C-alpha positions in Angstrom: 4.7 -18.8 35.3 8.3 -19.8 35.3 9.4 -22.6 37.7 11.3 -20.1 39.9 8.1 -18.3 40.9 6.2 -21.4 42.1 8.1 -23.5 44.7 6.5 -23.2 48.1 7.1 -25.1 51.4 4.3 -27.5 52.1 2.0 -26.4 54.9 0.2 -29.8 55.5 -2.8 -31.4 54.0 -5.4 -29.1 52.5 -8.8 -29.7 51.2 -9.6 -29.2 47.5 -9.5 -25.5 46.5 -12.7 -23.9 45.1 -13.6 -20.5 43.8 -15.0 -19.5 47.1 -11.9 -20.3 49.1 -10.9 -16.8 50.3 -9.2 -17.6 53.7 -6.3 -15.1 53.7 -4.1 -17.5 55.8 -4.2 -19.9 52.9 -2.9 -17.4 50.4 1.0 -17.1 50.4 2.5 -13.6 49.9 4.4 -12.5 46.8 7.4 -11.7 49.1 7.9 -15.4 49.9 9.1 -16.3 46.3 11.3 -14.8 43.5 8.8 -12.8 41.5 11.3 -11.3 39.0 10.3 -13.5 36.1 6.7 -12.6 36.8 7.6 -8.9 36.8 9.5 -9.3 33.5 6.3 -10.7 31.9 4.3 -7.8 33.3 6.8 -5.3 31.9 6.9 -7.2 28.6 3.2 -6.8 27.9 3.3 -3.2 29.1 5.8 -2.4 26.4 3.9 -4.0 23.6 1.7 -1.8 21.3 0.2 -4.5 19.1 -2.0 -7.5 19.6 0.5 -9.8 18.0 3.3 -8.6 20.3 1.1 -9.2 23.4 0.2 -12.7 22.3 3.9 -13.5 21.7 4.8 -12.4 25.2 1.7 -14.3 26.6 3.1 -17.6 25.4 5.9 -17.3 28.0 3.3 -17.2 30.8 2.3 -20.9 30.8 5.4 -22.4 32.4 6.1 -23.8 35.8 6.2 -26.9 37.9 3.3 -29.2 37.1 1.9 -26.7 34.5 1.2 -29.0 31.5 -0.6 -26.5 29.3 -1.8 -22.9 29.2 -3.9 -21.0 26.7 -5.5 -17.6 25.9 -9.0 -17.6 24.3 -10.2 -14.2 23.0 -13.8 -13.3 22.3 -14.1 -13.5 18.5 -14.6 -9.8 17.5 -13.3 -7.5 14.8 -11.7 -5.4 17.5 -9.2 -7.9 18.8 -9.1 -11.1 16.7 -9.8 -9.4 13.3 -12.9 -11.4 12.6 -16.5 -11.2 13.8 -17.7 -14.4 12.0 -18.5 -16.1 15.3 -20.1 -13.2 17.1 -22.7 -12.1 14.7 -26.0 -10.8 16.2 -28.2 -13.7 17.2 -25.4 -16.2 16.9 -23.8 -18.1 19.8 -20.8 -16.1 20.9 -17.5 -17.9 20.9 -13.9 -17.7 22.2 -11.1 -18.1 19.8 -7.8 -19.6 20.8 -5.1 -17.0 20.1 -2.0 -18.1 22.1 -0.9 -21.3 23.9 2.2 -23.2 25.1 3.2 -26.1 27.3 4.1 -29.7 27.0 0.6 -31.0 27.2 -0.8 -33.2 24.4 -3.1 -33.2 22.5 -3.2 -29.6 21.4 -6.6 -27.7 21.4 -7.1 -28.4 17.8 -7.6 -32.1 18.8 -9.6 -31.4 22.0 -13.3 -32.1 21.3 -16.5 -30.6 22.7 -20.0 -31.0 21.6 -19.7 -28.4 18.8 -16.2 -29.0 17.6 -12.6 -28.4 18.8 -11.3 -26.1 21.4 -9.9 -23.7 18.8 -13.4 -22.2 19.1 -15.2 -22.5 22.4 -18.9 -21.4 22.8 -19.8 -19.3 25.9 -21.9 -22.2 27.1 -19.0 -24.6 27.4 -18.6 -25.8 31.0 -14.8 -25.5 31.0 -14.5 -21.8 30.2 -18.2 -20.7 30.2 -18.4 -19.6 33.9 -15.6 -17.0 33.2 -17.9 -15.3 30.6 -19.8 -13.9 33.6 -16.6 -12.4 35.0 -15.9 -14.9 37.7 -12.7 -17.1 37.9 -13.1 -20.8 37.9 -10.9 -23.4 39.7 -10.7 -27.1 40.0 -7.9 -28.5 42.2 -8.6 -32.1 41.3 -10.5 -34.4 39.0 -13.1 -34.9 41.7 -14.2 -31.2 41.3 -14.0 -31.3 37.5 -16.1 -33.5 35.3 -13.2 -34.1 33.0 -13.8 -34.8 29.3 -12.2 -37.8 27.6 -9.2 -35.9 26.3 -8.4 -34.7 29.8 -8.6 -38.2 31.3 -6.6 -39.8 28.5 -3.7 -37.4 28.6 -3.5 -36.7 32.3 -5.1 -33.2 32.8 -6.0 -33.3 36.5 -6.7 -29.7 37.5 -7.1 -26.3 36.0 -7.6 -22.6 36.7 -9.5 -20.1 34.4 -9.5 -16.4 34.7 -11.7 -13.9 32.8 -9.9 -11.1 30.9 -12.1 -8.1 31.8 -11.7 -4.4 30.8 -14.3 -1.9 32.0 -16.9 -4.7 32.5 -16.3 -6.0 29.0 -15.2 -9.6 28.5 -12.2 -9.7 26.2 -11.2 -13.3 26.8 -10.3 -16.2 29.1 -6.9 -17.4 30.3 -6.7 -21.0 31.5 -3.9 -23.1 33.0 -3.9 -26.9 33.2 -1.9 -29.2 35.6 -0.6 -32.7 35.3 -1.8 -33.8 38.8 -4.3 -32.9 41.4 -3.2 -29.6 43.1 -4.2 -30.5 46.6 -2.5 -31.4 49.9 1.1 -30.4 49.7 0.6 -28.7 46.3 -2.3 -26.5 47.5 0.1 -23.6 48.3 1.5 -23.7 44.8 -2.0 -23.6 43.3 -2.9 -20.6 45.5 0.2 -18.8 44.4 -0.5 -19.5 40.7 -4.1 -18.3 41.2 -3.0 -15.0 42.7 -0.3 -14.3 40.2 -2.4 -15.3 37.2 -5.2 -13.1 38.4 -2.8 -10.1 38.5 -1.5 -11.0 35.1 -5.0 -11.4 33.7 -5.9 -7.9 34.8 -2.8 -6.5 33.3 -3.4 -8.4 30.1 -6.9 -7.0 29.8 -5.5 -3.4 30.0 -2.8 -4.3 27.5 -5.2 -5.8 25.0 -7.6 -2.9 25.2 -4.8 -0.4 24.8 -3.3 -2.3 21.8 -6.7 -2.4 20.1 -7.2 1.4 20.7 -3.7 2.1 19.4 -4.4 0.0 16.3 -7.7 1.9 15.8 -5.8 5.2 16.1 -3.2 4.1 13.5 -6.0 3.0 11.2 -7.7 6.4 11.5 -4.4 8.2 11.0 -3.8 6.2 7.8 -7.3 7.0 6.6 -6.8 10.7 7.3 -3.5 10.7 5.4 -5.2 9.0 2.5 -8.0 11.5 2.6 -5.5 14.4 2.7 -3.7 12.9 -0.2 -6.9 12.7 -2.2 -7.7 16.3 -1.4 -4.2 17.5 -2.4 -4.5 15.6 -5.7 -8.0 17.0 -6.2 -6.6 20.5 -5.8 -3.8 19.9 -8.2 -6.2 18.4 -10.7 -8.6 21.4 -10.4 -5.8 23.8 -11.2 -4.3 21.8 -14.0 -4.6 22.7 -17.6 -6.6 19.6 -18.5 -8.6 20.9 -21.6 -8.8 18.6 -24.6 -8.5 21.1 -27.5 -9.3 20.3 -31.1 -11.9 19.7 -33.8 -10.1 17.2 -36.1 -12.1 14.2 -37.3 -9.5 11.9 -35.7 -10.0 13.5 -32.3 -13.8 13.5 -32.7 -13.7 9.7 -33.1 -11.6 9.4 -29.9 -14.0 11.6 -27.9 -17.0 9.6 -29.1 -15.3 6.5 -27.7 -14.7 8.3 -24.5 -18.3 9.2 -24.2 -19.4 5.6 -24.8 -17.0 3.9 -22.3 -16.9 6.6 -19.5 -20.2 5.7 -17.8 -19.2 2.0 -17.5 -16.6 0.4 -15.3 -14.8 -1.2 -18.2 -11.0 -1.3 -18.2 -9.7 1.1 -20.8 -6.3 0.8 -22.6 -5.2 4.1 -24.3 -2.7 3.6 -27.0 -0.6 6.2 -28.7 2.8 7.8 -29.1 4.5 9.7 -26.4 3.2 13.2 -25.9 -0.3 12.7 -27.5 -2.1 13.5 -24.2 -3.1 10.0 -23.0 -3.3 11.2 -19.4 -5.8 13.9 -20.5 -8.0 11.2 -22.0 -7.8 9.2 -18.8 -8.9 12.3 -16.9 -11.8 12.9 -19.3 -13.0 9.3 -18.8 -12.8 9.7 -15.1 -14.7 13.0 -15.0 -17.5 11.6 -17.2 -17.9 8.4 -15.0 -20.0 7.8 -11.9 -16.6 7.7 -10.0 -15.9 11.4 -10.7 -16.3 12.3 -7.0 -13.7 9.6 -6.1 -10.0 10.0 -6.5 -8.1 9.8 -9.8 -4.7 8.3 -8.8 -1.9 8.4 -11.4 1.1 6.1 -11.5 3.9 6.5 -14.1 5.1 2.9 -14.3 8.3 3.9 -16.1 9.4 6.1 -13.3 9.1 3.4 -10.5 12.2 1.4 -9.7 11.6 -2.3 -10.4 12.3 -3.3 -6.8 9.6 -0.8 -5.5 6.8 -1.7 -7.8 5.0 -3.9 -5.3 5.2 -1.4 -2.5 4.1 1.4 -4.8 1.0 -0.5 -5.9 0.0 -2.4 -2.8 1.8 -0.5 0.1 3.7 -2.1 3.0 3.7 -2.2 6.7 6.4 -0.9 9.0 9.3 -3.3 9.3 8.3 -5.5 6.4 11.7 -4.9 4.7 14.8 -2.9 5.2 14.0 0.7 4.9 10.3 0.3 5.7 10.3 2.7 8.7 6.6 3.4 8.5 3.4 2.1 7.0 2.8 3.1 3.4 -0.5 3.2 1.6 -0.4 1.8 -1.9 -1.9 3.3 -4.9 -4.6 0.8 -5.2 -5.9 1.6 -1.7 -5.6 5.3 -2.5 -7.7 4.9 -5.6 -10.5 2.9 -3.7 -13.8 4.1 -5.0 -12.2 5.9 -7.9 -9.9 5.4 -10.9 -6.3 4.2 -11.1 -4.4 5.5 -14.2 -1.4 3.3 -15.0 0.7 5.3 -17.5 3.3 3.3 -19.5 1.8 0.0 -18.2 4.2 -1.9 -20.5 7.0 -1.1 -18.1 5.5 -3.2 -15.2 8.0 -6.0 -14.4 6.9 -9.5 -15.6 7.1 -10.9 -12.1 4.6 -8.4 -10.8 2.1 -8.7 -13.6 0.5 -11.8 -12.1 -0.3 -9.9 -8.8 -1.7 -7.0 -10.8 -3.9 -9.5 -12.7 -5.2 -10.9 -9.4 -6.2 -7.5 -8.2 -8.0 -6.8 -11.5 -9.9 -10.1 -11.3 -10.7 -10.4 -7.6 -10.3 -6.9 -6.3 -8.1 -8.1 -3.4 -4.4 -7.7 -2.5 -2.1 -7.9 0.5 0.3 -5.1 1.4 4.0 -6.3 1.8 4.4 -7.8 5.3 0.7 -8.2 5.9 -1.2 -11.4 5.4 -4.7 -9.8 5.8 -6.3 -9.3 2.4 -7.6 -5.8 1.5 -10.5 -5.4 -0.8 -10.8 -2.4 -3.1 -13.2 -1.1 -5.7 -11.0 0.5 -8.4 -11.4 1.2 -12.1 -8.3 0.7 -14.2 -7.3 3.0 -17.1 -4.0 2.0 -18.6 -1.9 3.7 -21.3 1.2 2.8 -23.3 3.2 3.9 -26.3 4.5 0.4 -26.8 3.1 -2.4 -28.9 1.9 -4.7 -26.2 0.7 -7.3 -28.6 4.3 -7.6 -29.8 5.5 -7.7 -26.2 3.2 -10.6 -25.6 4.6 -12.5 -28.5 8.1 -11.8 -27.2 7.2 -13.1 -23.7 7.7 -9.6 -22.2 4.1 -9.1 -21.2 1.5 -11.6 -19.9 -1.2 -12.5 -22.4 -3.9 -12.8 -19.8 -3.1 -9.4 -18.4 -3.1 -7.9 -21.9 -6.5 -9.2 -22.6 -7.7 -8.0 -19.2 -6.4 -4.4 -19.8 -7.5 -4.1 -23.5 -11.3 -4.6 -22.8 -11.9 -1.2 -24.5 -8.8 0.0 -26.4 -8.7 3.7 -27.6 -6.1 4.8 -30.1 -5.0 8.4 -29.5 -3.8 9.8 -32.8 -0.5 11.6 -33.2 -0.4 15.3 -33.9 0.6 14.8 -37.6 -2.8 13.2 -38.1 -4.7 16.2 -36.8 -2.8 19.1 -38.3 -6.0 21.1 -38.5 -6.0 21.3 -34.7 -2.6 23.1 -34.6 -4.0 26.7 -34.8 -6.4 26.1 -32.0 -3.8 24.3 -29.9 -1.2 27.1 -30.6 -3.6 29.8 -29.4 -4.4 27.8 -26.3 -0.8 27.2 -25.4 0.2 30.8 -26.1 -2.5 32.2 -23.9 -1.6 29.8 -21.0 2.1 30.4 -21.3 1.7 34.2 -21.4 -0.5 34.2 -18.3 1.8 31.9 -16.4 5.0 33.8 -17.3 3.4 37.2 -16.8 4.2 38.6 -20.2 2.1 40.2 -22.9 0.4 37.6 -25.1 2.2 37.7 -28.5 0.2 37.6 -31.8 0.0 34.4 -33.8 0.1 35.1 -37.6 -0.8 33.0 -40.6 2.9 32.5 -41.4 3.5 31.0 -38.0 0.6 28.5 -38.5 2.2 27.5 -41.8 5.5 26.9 -40.1 3.9 24.8 -37.4 1.8 22.7 -39.8 4.8 22.0 -42.0 6.7 20.3 -39.2 6.2 16.5 -38.5 6.0 16.8 -34.6 7.7 13.6 -33.5 7.0 14.7 -29.9 3.4 15.4 -30.6 1.3 17.8 -28.5 3.9 17.9 -25.8 6.6 19.0 -28.2 4.2 21.7 -29.6 3.6 23.0 -26.1 7.3 23.2 -25.4 8.0 25.0 -28.7 5.2 27.5 -28.0 6.5 28.2 -24.5 10.0 28.7 -25.8 8.8 31.1 -28.4 6.7 33.1 -25.9 9.7 33.4 -23.6 11.8 34.7 -26.5 9.2 37.1 -27.7 10.9 40.2 -26.4 9.4 42.6 -29.0 6.0 40.9 -29.1 6.8 38.7 -32.1 7.0 34.9 -32.3 9.9 33.0 -33.9 9.5 29.4 -35.0 12.6 29.3 -37.2 14.3 26.8 -34.8 11.6 24.1 -34.9 13.3 20.7 -34.5 16.7 22.2 -33.7 17.1 19.5 -31.0 17.0 16.8 -33.7 20.7 16.8 -34.1 21.8 16.3 -37.7 18.3 16.7 -39.1 17.3 19.9 -40.9 14.0 21.5 -39.7 11.2 21.4 -42.3 9.8 24.6 -40.9 12.9 26.7 -41.3 16.6 26.7 -40.9 18.3 26.5 -37.5 20.7 29.2 -36.4 23.8 28.6 -38.5 27.1 27.8 -36.8 30.1 30.1 -37.1 31.9 29.5 -40.4 35.5 28.6 -39.8 38.5 29.7 -41.9 39.9 27.5 -44.6 42.6 26.2 -42.2 39.9 24.4 -40.1 38.0 21.3 -40.9 34.3 21.2 -40.0 32.0 23.8 -38.4 32.7 25.7 -35.2 30.2 26.7 -32.5 30.2 29.5 -30.0 30.0 28.6 -26.3 26.4 29.7 -26.2 25.6 27.5 -29.2 27.3 24.6 -27.6 25.3 25.1 -24.4 22.1 25.2 -26.4 23.1 22.0 -28.2 23.9 20.3 -24.9 20.6 21.4 -23.5 18.6 20.3 -26.5 20.5 17.0 -26.7 19.8 16.2 -23.0 16.2 17.1 -23.4 15.9 14.9 -26.5 17.5 12.0 -24.6 15.0 12.4 -21.7 12.1 12.6 -24.1 13.1 9.5 -26.0 13.3 7.6 -22.6 10.1 9.0 -21.3 12.2 10.9 -18.7 13.7 7.8 -17.1 17.1 9.0 -15.8 18.8 5.8 -14.9 18.7 2.0 -15.3 18.5 -0.1 -18.5 17.2 2.0 -21.3 17.5 5.2 -19.3 18.7 8.6 -20.6 22.0 8.3 -18.7 22.8 5.0 -20.5 21.7 6.5 -23.9 24.1 9.5 -23.4 26.9 7.4 -22.0 27.2 9.4 -18.8 26.7 8.7 -15.1 23.1 9.2 -13.7 24.5 11.8 -11.2 26.0 13.7 -14.1 22.7 13.7 -15.9 20.9 14.8 -12.8 23.3 17.8 -12.5 22.6 18.8 -16.2 18.9 18.5 -15.6 19.2 20.9 -12.6 21.6 23.2 -14.5 19.4 23.6 -17.5 16.2 23.6 -15.5 14.7 20.8 -17.5 11.3 19.5 -16.4 9.0 16.9 -17.8 6.3 18.7 -19.8 2.6 18.2 -19.0 0.7 17.0 -22.0 
């Protein structure tokens, strides 16, 4: 306690105080001293909701006249201390030092008992052991205490120890040590300390139990949120158009590789151009694996701001940085027991690649602001449209991470290498688009297939799906029109046909003229093309806003105006 709570008028010589000394006339009343610091401590622990906060407040308790040292030992258990290493069934139970303060030397790490230091104290130790039965222990002088060598050497003459009990369960022991015998004229002070420390110990027991319960509730809440997120993703996955369509030899080779690697836990690296359906391959691998009942968590690495990568992957705890107003579960923990799909893995910042490598190698990580390691069981499937080997040579990607990710590489062919699949894909997309838009399914004729197969499809399957949906929307009379294939490729004629010609100007003008509708169409196509080329990254270096030379806010307004959305491959 603070010095203000302890001074008492001497009442004459007193005999040594023992644990059986219950004469009420020897116990001073709380009204005889200033108890406001004591009440502040009580209110302090009552306000705390975490074990760490309670221990921080408890360090202020061990102050006062002749108090040389005070400490709080907690029963080693997963509930309070976060470890049960020293309370396993059949092993000697121990008390772990969790908080201490005072001017006394040496510290408990240097105190010795028969089994080690006082950082860990067995229940059988004569100093704190009696409290493990729920009874306080007092020694007012060295005559009552068979002092160990460290107590004699450094002037520890008396002590008081109190059990921290909650509903007949021992949570810990609180002990206070004095620099002189607390007898005769100091007996009243010891009695006051005993009374106030006993009250504090009871309050501390309730505070620790409540904090442990609150922490358990928070853990259960996070687990429930995680489970709900898994369920929501499962529902979205179940309703997604995730069929892999095609019979081309190139696709057959890919699916054979999928069948071989899916039952294993090997890390897979899917290579291929943008729009080839790398995410569908990742989903096919997951569904064919023994993890299919677990979650499939997707991360588009190109869409995550660089400063938020670590939080996105590993999560954070409340207050760990500015803006962290609540705990966040990272994608690795969300994918525990399942598969984590890292799309555009080449976009991961170089400074974070080492932490990612550690998780892949050891299966452990720490959320931001938390020093407790978390262990996860996650299979990694990565995908990229970049040449990672070239990035390694250029120093943009870690070589060790590249080798770790490319255990089993799969090359997903572009659409121009599987033109025989275009009729099947076109029928599939037409049927889906008509059903989703609520229109009559238009007929696909041979001339349409010829048009589609004569185009080079730089955007691959994703571009084919977009063109099909656009044609279905415009099929007012039940017919399809693919004459504007590639019209978004400004300045490049379409191999499949001729784009709608511009208005021919009179001889007094130079160059072509466009109607407002045509300009709007060009604007929309140009914006869409810029987003596609940047994999729908709006801002930042290499983003679509930089490519178009406009502000990110302006680009966001155009995206909203034109109703542009990233297509699902």
